[in-house]
C-alpha positions in Angstrom: 0.0 0.0 0.0 2.7 2.4 1.0 4.8 1.4 -2.0 1.9 2.0 -4.3 1.1 5.4 -2.8 4.8 6.4 -3.1 4.9 5.4 -6.8 1.6 7.3 -7.4 3.1 10.5 -5.8 6.3 10.0 -7.9 4.3 9.8 -11.1 2.3 12.9 -10.1 5.5 14.9 -9.8 7.3 13.4 -12.7 8.2 15.5 -15.8 5.2 16.0 -18.1 2.9 14.9 -15.3 -0.1 16.6 -13.7 2.0 18.8 -11.3 4.2 19.9 -14.2 1.1 21.1 -16.1 -0.2 23.1 -13.1 3.2 24.6 -12.6 3.3 25.6 -16.2 0.2 27.7 -16.0 1.3 29.2 -12.7 4.6 30.2 -14.4 2.7 31.8 -17.2 0.7 33.8 -14.7 3.9 35.0 -12.9 5.6 35.8 -16.2 2.6 37.9 -17.3 2.4 39.8 -14.1 6.2 40.5 -14.0 6.1 41.5 -17.7 4.5 44.8 -16.7 8.1 46.0 -16.0 8.8 46.0 -19.8 5.7 47.8 -21.0 4.6 50.3 -18.4 7.2 52.9 -19.2 6.3 52.7 -22.9 2.7 53.7 -22.1 3.4 56.5 -19.6 6.4 58.0 -21.5 4.5 61.0 -22.9 3.2 62.0 -19.5 6.6 61.5 -17.9 8.2 63.7 -20.5 5.6 66.4 -20.0 5.8 66.4 -16.2 9.6 66.4 -16.0 9.9 68.9 -18.9 12.6 67.0 -20.9 13.0 66.0 -24.5 12.0 62.7 -26.0 15.5 61.2 -25.9 15.8 61.9 -22.2 12.4 60.6 -21.5 13.4 57.4 -23.3 16.2 56.7 -20.8 14.0 54.8 -18.3 13.2 52.3 -21.0 16.9 51.9 -21.9 17.8 51.4 -18.2 14.9 48.9 -17.9 16.5 46.8 -20.6 19.9 46.8 -18.9 18.2 45.8 -15.6 16.3 43.1 -17.5 19.5 41.7 -18.9 21.0 41.7 -15.4 18.0 40.0 -13.9 18.1 37.2 -16.5 21.8 36.4 -15.9 22.2 36.9 -12.1 18.9 35.6 -10.9 19.0 32.9 -13.5 22.3 31.7 -12.0 20.7 32.0 -8.5 17.8 29.7 -9.6 20.3 27.0 -10.6 21.5 27.0 -7.0 18.5 27.8 -4.9 15.5 26.9 -7.1 13.1 29.5 -8.5 11.4 30.7 -5.3 14.1 33.2 -4.1 14.3 34.8 -7.6 10.6 35.2 -7.8 10.5 36.7 -4.3 13.2 39.2 -5.4 11.3 39.9 -8.6 8.1 40.6 -6.7 9.9 42.9 -4.2 11.9 44.7 -6.9 8.8 45.4 -9.0 6.6 46.4 -6.1 9.3 48.8 -4.8 10.3 50.1 -8.2 6.7 51.0 -9.2 5.7 52.5 -5.9 8.9 54.5 -5.6 8.7 55.4 -9.3 5.2 56.9 -8.7 6.8 59.1 -6.0 10.0 59.9 -7.9 10.9 63.7 -7.7 12.9 63.8 -10.9 13.8 61.9 -14.1 17.2 60.8 -12.7 15.6 59.0 -9.8 12.8 57.6 -12.0 15.4 56.3 -14.5 17.5 54.6 -11.8 14.5 52.9 -10.3 13.7 51.4 -13.6 17.2 50.1 -14.1 17.9 48.8 -10.5 14.4 47.5 -9.6 11.8 47.4 -12.4 14.1 45.9 -15.1 15.6 43.3 -12.7 12.2 42.1 -11.6 10.9 41.9 -15.2 14.0 40.0 -16.3 13.3 37.4 -13.6 9.9 36.7 -15.1 11.5 35.7 -18.4 14.6 33.6 -18.7 14.8 32.2 -15.1 11.1 31.2 -15.3 11.7 29.6 -18.7 14.8 27.7 -17.3 12.8 26.5 -14.3 9.8 25.1 -16.4 12.2 23.4 -18.8 13.2 20.9 -16.0 9.6 19.8 -15.6 9.0 18.7 -19.2 10.8 16.3 -21.5 8.3 15.2 -24.2 6.6 18.6 -24.4 9.6 20.8 -23.3 9.4 23.1 -26.4 5.7 23.7 -25.8 6.3 24.5 -22.1 9.1 26.9 -22.8 7.1 28.9 -25.4 4.0 29.1 -23.1 6.1 30.7 -20.3 7.8 32.9 -22.9 4.4 34.1 -24.1 3.9 35.8 -20.8 6.0 38.6 -22.0 3.7 39.2 -25.0 0.6 38.7 -22.9 1.9 41.3 -20.6 2.3 43.6 -23.6 -1.4 43.0 -24.4 -3.0 43.3 -20.9 -1.0 45.8 -19.0 -1.0 48.7 -21.5 -4.8 48.5 -21.6 -5.0 48.6 -17.8 -2.6 51.6 -17.7 -4.5 53.5 -20.5 -7.8 53.1 -18.6 -6.2 54.0 -15.2 -4.2 57.1 -16.1 -7.1 59.4 -17.1 -8.8 58.6 -13.8 -5.9 58.6 -11.3 -2.8 59.9 -13.2 0.4 58.1 -14.1 1.9 58.4 -10.7 -1.0 56.8 -8.8 -1.2 54.2 -11.6 2.4 53.3 -11.0 1.7 52.9 -7.2 -1.3 50.7 -7.9 0.7 48.5 -10.2 3.4 48.2 -7.5 0.8 47.1 -4.9 -0.9 44.7 -7.3 2.4 43.0 -8.2 3.6 42.7 -4.6 0.3 41.2 -3.5 0.3 38.6 -6.3 3.9 37.7 -7.2 5.2 37.3 -3.7 2.5 34.8 -2.5 2.7 32.9 -5.8 6.4 32.3 -5.3 5.7 29.8 -2.6 3.8 27.6 -5.0 7.1 26.8 -6.7 8.9 25.3 -3.7 9.1 21.8 -5.2 12.3 21.0 -7.2 12.8 18.2 -9.7 14.1 14.9 -8.3 17.8 14.1 -8.6 17.0 11.3 -11.0 15.4 13.8 -13.3 18.6 15.9 -13.3 20.7 12.8 -13.9 18.6 11.7 -16.9 18.7 15.2 -18.3 22.5 15.3 -17.9 22.9 12.0 -19.8 20.6 13.2 -22.6 22.5 16.5 -23.0 25.9 14.6 -23.0 24.7 12.4 -25.8 23.4 15.4 -27.7 26.7 17.3 -27.3 28.5 14.2 -28.6 26.3 14.2 -31.7 27.0 17.9 -32.1 30.7 17.6 -31.6 31.1 20.9 -29.9 32.0 22.0 -26.3 29.4 23.7 -24.1 31.3 27.0 -24.2 31.6 27.1 -28.0 27.9 26.3 -28.4 26.9 29.0 -26.0 29.1 31.5 -27.7 27.6 30.8 -31.1 24.1 31.0 -29.6 24.9 34.4 -28.1 26.1 35.6 -31.6 23.0 34.2 -33.2 20.7 35.7 -30.6 22.2 39.1 -30.9 22.1 39.1 -34.7 18.5 37.9 -35.0 17.2 40.5 -32.5 19.1 43.3 -34.3 17.0 42.3 -37.3 13.8 41.8 -35.2 14.1 45.3 -33.6 13.8 47.2 -36.9 10.0 46.9 -37.3 9.2 46.4 -33.6 10.9 49.7 -32.6 10.4 51.9 -35.6 7.1 50.7 -37.2 5.1 53.5 -35.5 7.6 56.2 -36.6 7.7 54.6 -40.1 4.0 54.9 -40.5 4.1 58.5 -39.4 6.7 59.3 -42.0 4.6 57.7 -44.7 1.6 59.9 -43.7 -0.5 57.1 -42.2 -0.2 58.4 -38.6 1.2 57.0 -35.4 -2.1 55.4 -34.5 -2.0 53.1 -37.5 1.5 52.1 -36.6 0.5 51.3 -33.1 -2.3 49.1 -34.4 0.2 47.3 -36.6 2.5 46.8 -33.7 -0.4 45.4 -31.5 -1.3 43.0 -34.4 2.3 41.9 -34.6 2.6 41.2 -30.9 -0.7 39.4 -30.8 0.2 37.1 -33.7 3.6 36.6 -32.1 1.9 34.7 -29.3 0.5 32.3 -31.9 3.9 32.0 -33.4 5.5 31.2 -30.1 3.0 28.4 -29.3 3.3 27.0 -32.8 7.1 27.0 -32.7 7.1 25.1 -29.4 4.9 22.4 -30.9 7.1 22.1 -33.9 10.3 22.0 -31.9 9.0 19.1 -29.9 9.0 17.2 -33.2 12.0 18.4 -35.1 14.2 20.0 -32.5 15.0 23.6 -31.4 17.8 24.2 -34.0 15.7 23.2 -37.0 12.8 25.2 -35.7 15.1 28.2 -35.2 16.4 27.9 -38.7 12.9 27.9 -40.1 11.9 31.0 -38.0 15.0 32.9 -39.1 14.4 32.2 -42.8 10.8 33.4 -42.4 11.8 36.5 -40.4 14.3 37.5 -43.2 11.6 37.0 -45.8 9.2 39.3 -43.9 11.9 42.0 -43.6 12.5 41.8 -47.3 8.7 42.4 -47.9 8.9 45.7 -46.1 11.4 46.9 -48.8 8.9 46.3 -51.6 5.5 47.2 -50.2 4.6 50.3 -48.2 0.9 50.8 -48.8 -1.3 50.9 -45.7 -3.0 47.5 -46.3 0.3 46.0 -47.3 1.9 47.1 -44.1 -0.9 45.6 -42.0 -0.5 42.3 -43.8 3.3 42.3 -43.6 3.3 43.3 -40.0 1.0 40.4 -39.3 3.2 38.0 -41.2 6.2 39.3 -39.4 4.5 38.6 -36.0 3.7 35.1 -37.1 7.2 34.5 -38.3 9.3 36.0 -35.5 7.4 35.3 -32.3 8.9 31.9 -31.8 12.5 32.7 -32.4 13.8 33.8 -29.0 12.3 30.9 -27.0 14.1 28.5 -29.3 17.4 29.5 -27.8 16.2 28.3 -24.5 15.1 25.0 -26.1 18.5 24.5 -27.7 20.3 25.3 -24.4 18.3 22.5 -22.7 18.9 20.1 -25.5 22.7 20.5 -25.5 23.9 22.2 -22.4 24.2 21.0 -18.7 20.8 21.1 -17.1 22.1 22.2 -13.7 23.4 25.3 -15.4 20.3 26.0 -17.3 19.3 29.3 -15.6 22.7 30.9 -16.1 23.2 29.7 -19.6 19.7 30.6 -20.8 20.1 33.9 -19.0 23.3 34.8 -20.9 21.8 33.9 -24.3 18.6 35.7 -23.7 20.5 38.8 -22.5 22.3 38.8 -25.8 18.9 39.0 -27.6 18.0 41.9 -25.3 21.2 43.8 -26.2 20.5 42.9 -29.8 17.1 44.6 -29.6 18.6 47.6 -27.9 21.5 48.0 -30.5 19.1 47.3 -33.4 16.7 49.9 -32.3 19.5 52.5 -31.9 21.4 51.7 -35.1 18.2 51.8 -37.2 17.6 55.3 -35.9 21.2 56.3 -36.7 20.8 55.0 -40.2 17.5 56.9 -40.6 19.2 60.1 -39.5 22.0 59.5 -42.0 19.7 58.8 -45.0 16.3 60.2 -44.0 14.9 56.9 -45.1 14.2 53.5 -43.4 15.2 51.6 -46.6 18.8 51.0 -45.6 17.6 50.3 -42.0 15.5 47.4 -43.3 18.5 46.2 -45.4 20.6 46.4 -42.3 18.1 44.1 -40.6 18.2 41.7 -43.5 22.0 41.6 -43.2 22.0 40.8 -39.5 19.3 38.2 -40.1 21.7 36.6 -42.6 24.4 36.4 -39.9 21.9 34.5 -37.7 21.1 32.1 -40.6 24.8 31.4 -41.1 25.3 30.6 -37.4 22.2 28.4 -37.1 22.9 26.7 -40.4 26.5 25.9 -39.2 25.1 24.3 -36.0 22.8 22.1 -37.9 25.6 21.2 -40.4 27.9 20.3 -37.5 25.3 18.1 -35.9 24.5 16.2 -39.1 28.2 15.8 -39.9 29.0 14.5 -36.5 26.1 12.0 -36.7 27.3 10.8 -40.1 30.8 10.2 -38.8 29.5 8.3 -35.8 27.4 6.1 -38.1 30.2 5.4 -40.5 
């Protein structure tokens, strides 16, 4: 009787089991709540600029600092999750976000407001992405790709839900009180939810995962350090390309005479369809692997970028932006899937954090360099071409990884 009950409990907490499924949806909830850290400043930026009496570039600094904090959170708290489990990072995220938003709502000047976004808001938001993805990857084997993209979709869901909340709240209570309310809501939800993640995978699960990744690395014929370095290059390059329409689409539509509102609608469409893309890529990766899925996504993203060069009518831009969302949404989570396929599972948080941080820096650099190119040429045409070129770099790296894997497997079979 006791033996049967013990076996039943073990099955319940096994990878791909009932507990893993519940944990997956709880992780999505935490990721969606924590994702407010990325999107809130985008919505309140005009009000912040007006109140502090600064120009647009200065008002954009809180977003830039948020991205730096986001990268820091993915790396440092991802490494912490490898040692302590995910509960302490979630608690830190909840505390950082709550304090960051409440103090941000009380900030006396732009400098203080900016530092709060870098040191608190960005760090908390970063914890809701890569560390949460790394944690859920331990609880799934057969459906790992699907699980990873579900949690990664929390970032896009946050971009759908939180801006609506902020837009409705600001006219009633102002941006400062809206920030304070967000801080209270995040603190009251994320911190209690953290304690639902106390269970850690069994040692035999780690052992089985380690054996699987060792076999995969042997098939690839590449050291963990070299593979991670290549993934960092690939992640940076693909997100330089990805940033061009995501960061500049609204401005591009304004330049074409369609208005910023049309560009915002296209961006929302892109992000919404990006959720579908993420879920679809996870399902595909469970069948053909993360590297092959990433290659397909990269080819499709490059194709969509090329379409922007040849069509700039209003209807065409809506269609292309939708296509771009469907093509690119699943790319970033595939780096986490590849890390778990080939790299040591006990280092998943740190390694996924480093690769994801490279994608963040790629977005930051891509958004900036596209603006520089526009200033030089007074046109976005070369900026789109620049995106295509960086996408080609990504294709070369991912293609090389797949070639190495197949070459190593042929040699082993000979």
